[in-house]
C-alpha positions, 0 to 999 in steps of 0.5 A: 667896807670891802665886801659890802653886800652879804651876797658878795660875802657868800659868793666869796666863800663859795668861789674862793678857798680860804688862803692859809697864812704864810709860815711866820717868824716869831713876831717881835715886840712892836716899837714904842711908837707905831709910826712917825709923822713927817711934815709935808711941804708939797711942790705946787708949781704944777698944780695941786692934785687931790685923790678923794677916796670914799666909803659909804657908811659915814654919809650925812643923812644916813642911819639905815645900813641898807643904804650901803648894801648894793641890791637893797631897795634903799641903796639908790638913796645911799648913792644919792647921799654919797654923791651929795657928800662927795660933791660937797667935798670936791667943791671945797677942795677946788675952793681951797686951790686944788687944780685936779680932783680924782675920785676912787671907790673904796667901798666895795658894795658888790655893784659892778659899777661905781657906787658914785653915779657918774651922772650925779658926780661933780663934772670937774671930778674924774673917776679913777678907772683902770684896765685891770683890778686894783686895790685903792689902798695900795695900788694908786700909791706912786711918787708924785701921783697925788699931793694929798688924799681926802677920805669921805664917808668913812667909819670907825674901827671894829670895837669902836661902837660906831655906825657900821664900825668895822675894819676892812670887813665885818668881824675884822680888826687890823693892827700895825706895830701893835696899834689897832687902826681904822681904814683911814689910818691904813690909807694914811700909812699906805700913801705916807710911804710916798710922803702923801698926807691924808688931809680931810676926813668925814664920818661919825663921832666915833671915827672922830675919836678914833682919829684923835692922833691925826690932829692935822686933818680937817674932820667933819662929824656928820652924825652921832652913832647910837649903835652899829645900826643907828645914828642921830643925824645932823641936818644934811645942808648943815653937814654938807656946808661943813664938808665944803668949808673943811675941805677948803681949809684942808687944801689951804693947810696943805699949801701952808705946810701944816699937814703930816705924812704917816711913816710906818717903822720897819721892820714891823709887826702886823696883826689881824683880830677876828671877832664874830662872825669872823674867827681865827680860832682854827689857828690857835696852837698851830706851830709857828703861828702867834695867836693870842686874844683872838689875834694873829700877829706876825713880822713883815719887812714892809707895809705892802708885805704886811697888808698882803698877809693880812688879806690872806688871814682875812680870807681865812677868818671870814670863812667862819661866816659859814658856821653862822649861816649853817646854824641859821639854816639848821634852825629853819626846818624848810631851809634845812630840808631844801638847802642842807641836802644840796650842800652835802651832795655838792661836797660828797660829789667833789670827794667822790670825784677826787678819790676816783681820779676824775675831779677837774678844777672848776674853770676860772671866771670868764675874762672881763668884756673887752673895754671893761674898766675897773673902778676900785673895790667892787 
């Protein structure tokens, strides 16, 4: 989940105006196959470098959603579970022949620090930090940057009825060439642009079903989803033993040329589907916008172009969260009396200032402190 904490969602709505999608050409019909597969034979003469990309909803020992929300009392326990799963995978990758393992945060819980605590992480693994903000899905993709990617603690896509199943954030589904995708498949398509395969994954049984088409990856089912907020758990030692064994096998498969890189066909069609609490209904009937079945589709010349447009649509779709929050406020007499006048007063002041010629745009957020490092999704 990119915007893991509800507080972070509210901050985003308050501080970031919804960006409208760019005008679009008529979306073409998607190709017969959404992507193709390319056999990978990595050059391992200079070692085997693996990127471990983790989320936080697909952990072993986890059946409480509060464990992945920063600020909740259960979140520190989630951090411990996360470190345990990541370390089990790191151990297996090294057993299989990896010579360098880097770990990047793709969860975005709202924690200003990485969700994986450095003091709990296997000391052989190096966490990815940069001087500027970056998106781990797309901004670490470079020629020969990594030999493969392993994804840990992932979740099923929106509509799969898995534990915390969603795509990118709650109420959002992503499509590439007519195919609804998981975040794991997004990683595969993004890194596949440089011939880098996803070789390992872990999460619940619904994600395992979603990834049936990625049959070359070593996947570990750590729990069985019973609802979006509950799951039947495997014993943690058993699940983690499997994480290590399958991560080891994943590197061995890579070395033996048994893995596949995913290649998106271009030009491509892409889409964003919004379901409650998100919505894209406001685009229905807008000229130049292809809206059908709660989904906006468009054409793009590259995956990076498609992804950038999807992010804009997601910002627009998630602005609908405010309607649900406003309804909850209106149903609570105390909250209605306290909050609604403040909201209306704020909007009115901006309107009066703009119409009076005295409005000034709010200042940009202060720059990060000197020496601040970014760790991926926050």
